[in-house]
N, CA, C and O atoms as a GROMACS GRO file, in nm:
protein
  352
    1MET      N    1   0.662  -1.286  -3.112
    1MET     CA    2   0.524  -1.314  -3.081
    1MET      C    3   0.508  -1.329  -2.930
    1MET      O    4   0.590  -1.393  -2.864
    2ALA      N    5   0.405  -1.271  -2.876
    2ALA     CA    6   0.382  -1.273  -2.732
    2ALA      C    7   0.334  -1.413  -2.689
    2ALA      O    8   0.266  -1.484  -2.763
    3ASP      N    9   0.373  -1.448  -2.568
    3ASP     CA   10   0.334  -1.576  -2.512
    3ASP      C   11   0.192  -1.562  -2.455
    3ASP      O   12   0.170  -1.481  -2.365
    4PRO      N   13   0.096  -1.640  -2.504
    4PRO     CA   14  -0.043  -1.625  -2.456
    4PRO      C   15  -0.057  -1.658  -2.307
    4PRO      O   16  -0.148  -1.608  -2.241
    5ARG      N   17   0.031  -1.741  -2.253
    5ARG     CA   18   0.025  -1.773  -2.110
    5ARG      C   19   0.060  -1.650  -2.028
    5ARG      O   20  -0.003  -1.622  -1.926
    6ILE      N   21   0.161  -1.576  -2.073
    6ILE     CA   22   0.201  -1.455  -2.000
    6ILE      C   23   0.094  -1.347  -2.018
    6ILE      O   24   0.067  -1.271  -1.925
    7ASP      N   25   0.034  -1.339  -2.136
    7ASP     CA   26  -0.076  -1.243  -2.156
    7ASP      C   27  -0.192  -1.275  -2.061
    7ASP      O   28  -0.253  -1.184  -2.006
    8TRP      N   29  -0.222  -1.403  -2.043
    8TRP     CA   30  -0.329  -1.444  -1.952
    8TRP      C   31  -0.293  -1.405  -1.808
    8TRP      O   32  -0.376  -1.350  -1.736
    9ILE      N   33  -0.170  -1.434  -1.766
    9ILE     CA   34  -0.125  -1.398  -1.632
    9ILE      C   35  -0.132  -1.247  -1.612
    9ILE      O   36  -0.172  -1.199  -1.506
   10LYS      N   37  -0.093  -1.172  -1.716
   10LYS     CA   38  -0.098  -1.025  -1.708
   10LYS      C   39  -0.242  -0.978  -1.686
   10LYS      O   40  -0.267  -0.896  -1.597
   11ARG      N   41  -0.335  -1.029  -1.764
   11ARG     CA   42  -0.475  -0.986  -1.750
   11ARG      C   43  -0.529  -1.018  -1.610
   11ARG      O   44  -0.593  -0.934  -1.548
   12LYS      N   45  -0.502  -1.138  -1.562
   12LYS     CA   46  -0.550  -1.179  -1.429
   12LYS      C   47  -0.484  -1.097  -1.319
   12LYS      O   48  -0.549  -1.062  -1.220
   13THR      N   49  -0.356  -1.067  -1.335
   13THR     CA   50  -0.283  -0.992  -1.233
   13THR      C   51  -0.329  -0.848  -1.225
   13THR      O   52  -0.354  -0.797  -1.116
   14ILE      N   53  -0.341  -0.781  -1.341
   14ILE     CA   54  -0.382  -0.640  -1.336
   14ILE      C   55  -0.526  -0.627  -1.288
   14ILE      O   56  -0.561  -0.527  -1.225
   15PHE      N   57  -0.610  -0.726  -1.318
   15PHE     CA   58  -0.748  -0.722  -1.268
   15PHE      C   59  -0.752  -0.752  -1.118
   15PHE      O   60  -0.818  -0.681  -1.043
   16GLY      N   61  -0.682  -0.855  -1.076
   16GLY     CA   62  -0.684  -0.896  -0.937
   16GLY      C   63  -0.620  -0.797  -0.842
   16GLY      O   64  -0.666  -0.781  -0.729
   17LEU      N   65  -0.514  -0.732  -0.887
   17LEU     CA   66  -0.444  -0.637  -0.801
   17LEU      C   67  -0.488  -0.493  -0.825
   17LEU      O   68  -0.446  -0.402  -0.754
   18ASP      N   69  -0.572  -0.474  -0.926
   18ASP     CA   70  -0.621  -0.340  -0.961
   18ASP      C   71  -0.504  -0.245  -0.988
   18ASP      O   72  -0.492  -0.138  -0.928
   19VAL      N   73  -0.417  -0.288  -1.080
   19VAL     CA   74  -0.303  -0.206  -1.120
   19VAL      C   75  -0.309  -0.183  -1.270
   19VAL      O   76  -0.384  -0.249  -1.342
   20GLU      N   77  -0.229  -0.088  -1.316
   20GLU     CA   78  -0.221  -0.058  -1.458
   20GLU      C   79  -0.138  -0.166  -1.528
   20GLU      O   80  -0.051  -0.228  -1.468
   21GLY      N   81  -0.167  -0.187  -1.656
   21GLY     CA   82  -0.092  -0.285  -1.734
   21GLY      C   83   0.055  -0.252  -1.745
   21GLY      O   84   0.139  -0.341  -1.759
   22ASP      N   85   0.088  -0.123  -1.739
   22ASP     CA   86   0.227  -0.082  -1.746
   22ASP      C   87   0.308  -0.137  -1.629
   22ASP      O   88   0.427  -0.166  -1.642
   23ALA      N   89   0.243  -0.152  -1.513
   23ALA     CA   90   0.313  -0.203  -1.395
   23ALA      C   91   0.359  -0.346  -1.420
   23ALA      O   92   0.470  -0.383  -1.381
   24PHE      N   93   0.275  -0.427  -1.484
   24PHE     CA   94   0.314  -0.566  -1.514
   24PHE      C   95   0.425  -0.569  -1.617
   24PHE      O   96   0.519  -0.647  -1.605
   25ASP      N   97   0.415  -0.483  -1.718
   25ASP     CA   98   0.520  -0.478  -1.821
   25ASP      C   99   0.653  -0.434  -1.761
   25ASP      O  100   0.758  -0.486  -1.798
   26GLU      N  101   0.648  -0.339  -1.667
   26GLU     CA  102   0.771  -0.295  -1.599
   26GLU      C  103   0.829  -0.409  -1.517
   26GLU      O  104   0.951  -0.425  -1.509
   27LEU      N  105   0.743  -0.488  -1.456
   27LEU     CA  106   0.789  -0.603  -1.378
   27LEU      C  107   0.862  -0.702  -1.468
   27LEU      O  108   0.969  -0.751  -1.432
   28LEU      N  109   0.806  -0.731  -1.584
   28LEU     CA  110   0.870  -0.824  -1.677
   28LEU      C  111   1.004  -0.772  -1.728
   28LEU      O  112   1.094  -0.850  -1.759
   29ALA      N  113   1.018  -0.640  -1.736
   29ALA     CA  114   1.140  -0.580  -1.791
   29ALA      C  115   1.249  -0.561  -1.685
   29ALA      O  116   1.361  -0.524  -1.719
   30ARG      N  117   1.217  -0.584  -1.558
   30ARG     CA  118   1.317  -0.563  -1.452
   30ARG      C  119   1.440  -0.649  -1.473
   30ARG      O  120   1.435  -0.757  -1.531
   31ASP      N  121   1.551  -0.596  -1.425
   31ASP     CA  122   1.680  -0.666  -1.435
   31ASP      C  123   1.709  -0.706  -1.579
   31ASP      O  124   1.748  -0.820  -1.607
   32GLU      N  125   1.690  -0.612  -1.669
   32GLU     CA  126   1.716  -0.632  -1.812
   32GLU      C  127   1.636  -0.748  -1.870
   32GLU      O  128   1.685  -0.824  -1.953
   33GLY      N  129   1.511  -0.761  -1.824
   33GLY     CA  130   1.422  -0.864  -1.876
   33GLY      C  131   1.438  -1.000  -1.810
   33GLY      O  132   1.376  -1.097  -1.854
   34GLN      N  133   1.518  -1.007  -1.707
   34GLN     CA  134   1.544  -1.136  -1.641
   34GLN      C  135   1.418  -1.194  -1.578
   34GLN      O  136   1.397  -1.315  -1.583
   35PHE      N  137   1.334  -1.108  -1.519
   35PHE     CA  138   1.212  -1.160  -1.457
   35PHE      C  139   1.121  -1.222  -1.562
   35PHE      O  140   1.064  -1.329  -1.539
   36GLY      N  141   1.107  -1.157  -1.675
   36GLY     CA  142   1.025  -1.213  -1.783
   36GLY      C  143   1.080  -1.346  -1.832
   36GLY      O  144   1.004  -1.439  -1.859
   37ALA      N  145   1.211  -1.354  -1.843
   37ALA     CA  146   1.275  -1.480  -1.886
   37ALA      C  147   1.253  -1.589  -1.781
   37ALA      O  148   1.228  -1.704  -1.815
   38ASP      N  149   1.263  -1.553  -1.653
   38ASP     CA  150   1.242  -1.650  -1.546
   38ASP      C  151   1.097  -1.699  -1.544
   38ASP      O  152   1.071  -1.817  -1.520
   39LEU      N  153   1.003  -1.609  -1.569
   39LEU     CA  154   0.863  -1.649  -1.572
   39LEU      C  155   0.838  -1.746  -1.688
   39LEU      O  156   0.768  -1.845  -1.671
   40THR      N  157   0.894  -1.717  -1.803
   40THR     CA  158   0.879  -1.807  -1.918
   40THR      C  159   0.942  -1.942  -1.888
   40THR      O  160   0.884  -2.046  -1.920
   41LYS      N  161   1.060  -1.941  -1.827
   41LYS     CA  162   1.126  -2.066  -1.791
   41LYS      C  163   1.041  -2.146  -1.694
   41LYS      O  164   1.027  -2.268  -1.707
   42PHE      N  165   0.983  -2.077  -1.595
   42PHE     CA  166   0.896  -2.143  -1.499
   42PHE      C  167   0.777  -2.210  -1.570
   42PHE      O  168   0.741  -2.323  -1.538
   43LEU      N  169   0.718  -2.139  -1.666
   43LEU     CA  170   0.602  -2.194  -1.737
   43LEU      C  171   0.641  -2.310  -1.830
   43LEU      O  172   0.560  -2.398  -1.856
   44ASP      N  173   0.764  -2.308  -1.878
   44ASP     CA  174   0.809  -2.412  -1.971
   44ASP      C  175   0.855  -2.540  -1.903
   44ASP      O  176   0.855  -2.646  -1.966
   45THR      N  177   0.894  -2.534  -1.776
   45THR     CA  178   0.947  -2.652  -1.708
   45THR      C  179   0.841  -2.714  -1.619
   45THR      O  180   0.750  -2.648  -1.570
   46ARG      N  181   0.855  -2.843  -1.601
   46ARG     CA  182   0.763  -2.916  -1.514
   46ARG      C  183   0.842  -2.994  -1.409
   46ARG      O  184   0.798  -3.100  -1.364
   47GLU      N  185   0.958  -2.940  -1.372
   47GLU     CA  186   1.045  -3.011  -1.280
   47GLU      C  187   0.985  -3.025  -1.141
   47GLU      O  188   0.993  -3.132  -1.081
   48ASN      N  189   0.926  -2.920  -1.089
   48ASN     CA  190   0.875  -2.921  -0.953
   48ASN      C  191   0.730  -2.873  -0.952
   48ASN      O  192   0.705  -2.753  -0.949
   49PRO      N  193   0.636  -2.966  -0.956
   49PRO     CA  194   0.495  -2.925  -0.966
   49PRO      C  195   0.441  -2.854  -0.842
   49PRO      O  196   0.331  -2.798  -0.847
   50GLU      N  197   0.515  -2.854  -0.731
   50GLU     CA  198   0.470  -2.784  -0.611
   50GLU      C  199   0.501  -2.635  -0.614
   50GLU      O  200   0.457  -2.562  -0.526
   51CYS      N  201   0.575  -2.590  -0.711
   51CYS     CA  202   0.613  -2.448  -0.720
   51CYS      C  203   0.496  -2.364  -0.769
   51CYS      O  204   0.414  -2.409  -0.849
   52VAL      N  205   0.490  -2.242  -0.721
   52VAL     CA  206   0.385  -2.149  -0.762
   52VAL      C  207   0.447  -2.012  -0.790
   52VAL      O  208   0.558  -1.983  -0.745
   53VAL      N  209   0.376  -1.932  -0.863
   53VAL     CA  210   0.414  -1.793  -0.884
   53VAL      C  211   0.309  -1.709  -0.813
   53VAL      O  212   0.189  -1.730  -0.830
   54MET      N  213   0.354  -1.614  -0.735
   54MET     CA  214   0.261  -1.529  -0.661
   54MET      C  215   0.293  -1.382  -0.690
   54MET      O  216   0.409  -1.341  -0.687
   55PHE      N  217   0.190  -1.306  -0.718
   55PHE     CA  218   0.205  -1.164  -0.740
   55PHE      C  219   0.133  -1.090  -0.628
   55PHE      O  220   0.026  -1.132  -0.584
   56TYR      N  221   0.192  -0.983  -0.582
   56TYR     CA  222   0.127  -0.900  -0.483
   56TYR      C  223   0.163  -0.755  -0.511
   56TYR      O  224   0.263  -0.726  -0.576
   57GLY      N  225   0.082  -0.667  -0.461
   57GLY     CA  226   0.106  -0.525  -0.483
   57GLY      C  227   0.100  -0.448  -0.352
   57GLY      O  228   0.033  -0.488  -0.257
   58GLU      N  229   0.171  -0.340  -0.350
   58GLU     CA  230   0.168  -0.248  -0.237
   58GLU      C  231   0.130  -0.111  -0.290
   58GLU      O  232   0.188  -0.061  -0.386
   59LYS      N  233   0.033  -0.052  -0.225
   59LYS     CA  234  -0.001   0.086  -0.260
   59LYS      C  235   0.049   0.173  -0.147
   59LYS      O  236   0.023   0.146  -0.030
   60ARG      N  237   0.120   0.276  -0.182
   60ARG     CA  238   0.176   0.366  -0.083
   60ARG      C  239   0.128   0.507  -0.111
   60ARG      O  240   0.117   0.550  -0.225
   61MET      N  241   0.102   0.578  -0.003
   61MET     CA  242   0.070   0.719  -0.017
   61MET      C  243   0.197   0.797   0.013
   61MET      O  244   0.258   0.782   0.119
   62ILE      N  245   0.235   0.877  -0.079
   62ILE     CA  246   0.357   0.956  -0.064
   62ILE      C  247   0.317   1.102  -0.052
   62ILE      O  248   0.248   1.157  -0.138
   63GLU      N  249   0.361   1.163   0.055
   63GLU     CA  250   0.334   1.305   0.074
   63GLU      C  251   0.444   1.386   0.008
   63GLU      O  252   0.563   1.362   0.028
   64VAL      N  253   0.403   1.482  -0.071
   64VAL     CA  254   0.498   1.570  -0.139
   64VAL      C  255   0.473   1.711  -0.090
   64VAL      O  256   0.365   1.766  -0.112
   65PRO      N  257   0.572   1.772  -0.025
   65PRO     CA  258   0.551   1.908   0.022
   65PRO      C  259   0.544   2.006  -0.096
   65PRO      O  260   0.624   1.999  -0.190
   66VAL      N  261   0.448   2.094  -0.089
   66VAL     CA  262   0.429   2.193  -0.196
   66VAL      C  263   0.423   2.330  -0.130
   66VAL      O  264   0.349   2.350  -0.034
   67GLU      N  265   0.500   2.422  -0.182
   67GLU     CA  266   0.496   2.559  -0.131
   67GLU      C  267   0.398   2.640  -0.214
   67GLU      O  268   0.405   2.643  -0.337
   68VAL      N  269   0.307   2.705  -0.145
   68VAL     CA  270   0.208   2.789  -0.211
   68VAL      C  271   0.230   2.930  -0.162
   68VAL      O  272   0.234   2.957  -0.042
   69GLU      N  273   0.244   3.021  -0.258
   69GLU     CA  274   0.264   3.160  -0.220
   69GLU      C  275   0.130   3.223  -0.183
   69GLU      O  276   0.034   3.217  -0.260
   70ALA      N  277   0.126   3.281  -0.067
   70ALA     CA  278   0.006   3.351  -0.024
   70ALA      C  279   0.008   3.492  -0.083
   70ALA      O  280   0.115   3.553  -0.094
   71PRO      N  281  -0.108   3.543  -0.122
   71PRO     CA  282  -0.110   3.679  -0.176
   71PRO      C  283  -0.071   3.780  -0.068
   71PRO      O  284  -0.097   3.759   0.051
   72ALA      N  285  -0.009   3.886  -0.111
   72ALA     CA  286   0.030   3.991  -0.017
   72ALA      C  287  -0.095   4.052   0.044
   72ALA      O  288  -0.202   4.046  -0.017
   73GLN      N  289  -0.085   4.109   0.162
   73GLN     CA  290  -0.202   4.165   0.230
   73GLN      C  291  -0.265   4.278   0.150
   73GLN      O  292  -0.387   4.294   0.153
   74ASP      N  293  -0.185   4.356   0.080
   74ASP     CA  294  -0.240   4.466   0.000
   74ASP      C  295  -0.335   4.412  -0.106
   74ASP      O  296  -0.438   4.474  -0.134
   75GLU      N  297  -0.302   4.298  -0.167
   75GLU     CA  298  -0.388   4.240  -0.271
   75GLU      C  299  -0.522   4.200  -0.211
   75GLU      O  300  -0.626   4.220  -0.274
   76ASP      N  301  -0.522   4.142  -0.090
   76ASP     CA  302  -0.647   4.103  -0.024
   76ASP      C  303  -0.735   4.224   0.000
   76ASP      O  304  -0.856   4.218  -0.021
   77ILE      N  305  -0.677   4.333   0.043
   77ILE     CA  306  -0.754   4.454   0.073
   77ILE      C  307  -0.815   4.510  -0.055
   77ILE      O  308  -0.930   4.554  -0.053
   78ASP      N  309  -0.740   4.508  -0.166
   78ASP     CA  310  -0.791   4.558  -0.293
   78ASP      C  311  -0.911   4.474  -0.339
   78ASP      O  312  -1.009   4.529  -0.389
   79VAL      N  313  -0.904   4.344  -0.322
   79VAL     CA  314  -1.014   4.257  -0.365
   79VAL      C  315  -1.138   4.285  -0.281
   79VAL      O  316  -1.248   4.293  -0.335
   80ILE      N  317  -1.122   4.298  -0.153
   80ILE     CA  318  -1.235   4.326  -0.064
   80ILE      C  319  -1.295   4.462  -0.098
   80ILE      O  320  -1.418   4.476  -0.098
   81ALA      N  321  -1.211   4.561  -0.127
   81ALA     CA  322  -1.261   4.694  -0.160
   81ALA      C  323  -1.340   4.689  -0.290
   81ALA      O  324  -1.446   4.752  -0.300
   82GLU      N  325  -1.290   4.615  -0.391
   82GLU     CA  326  -1.359   4.606  -0.520
   82GLU      C  327  -1.494   4.535  -0.504
   82GLU      O  328  -1.592   4.574  -0.568
   83GLU      N  329  -1.500   4.431  -0.422
   83GLU     CA  330  -1.624   4.359  -0.402
   83GLU      C  331  -1.728   4.445  -0.329
   83GLU      O  332  -1.847   4.434  -0.358
   84GLY      N  333  -1.685   4.528  -0.238
   84GLY     CA  334  -1.776   4.609  -0.160
   84GLY      C  335  -1.821   4.736  -0.224
   84GLY      O  336  -1.915   4.799  -0.176
   85GLU      N  337  -1.757   4.778  -0.335
   85GLU     CA  338  -1.789   4.907  -0.397
   85GLU      C  339  -1.931   4.913  -0.451
   85GLU      O  340  -1.996   5.016  -0.439
   86GLY      N  341  -1.980   4.807  -0.510
   86GLY     CA  342  -2.111   4.810  -0.574
   86GLY      C  343  -2.225   4.786  -0.478
   86GLY      O  344  -2.341   4.797  -0.517
   87GLU      N  345  -2.197   4.753  -0.354
   87GLU     CA  346  -2.302   4.720  -0.258
   87GLU      C  347  -2.343   4.845  -0.181
   87GLU      O  348  -2.258   4.909  -0.119
   88GLU      N  349  -2.465   4.881  -0.184
   88GLU     CA  350  -2.519   4.992  -0.105
   88GLU      C  351  -2.667   4.984  -0.104
   88GLU      O  352  -2.733   5.068  -0.043
   0.00000   0.00000   0.00000
């Protein structure tokens, strides 16, 4: 059964950071689920009331080089010739 406290944190985090829900689930599953276990432990203990949990996100733009083949010059000439044939 899912922990309603973690579900609440998930909803607030994905809304506040404008991320997909999968990102939060991936975070909980990191290190073989250790982060999720640590979050649950944090919520279950009251040893240090000054402790907080903070979530932040980074958005990065990644450039991916893509090669696009240009049409051969002969193909360009054929297209121009076909377009101009009906005009007179």
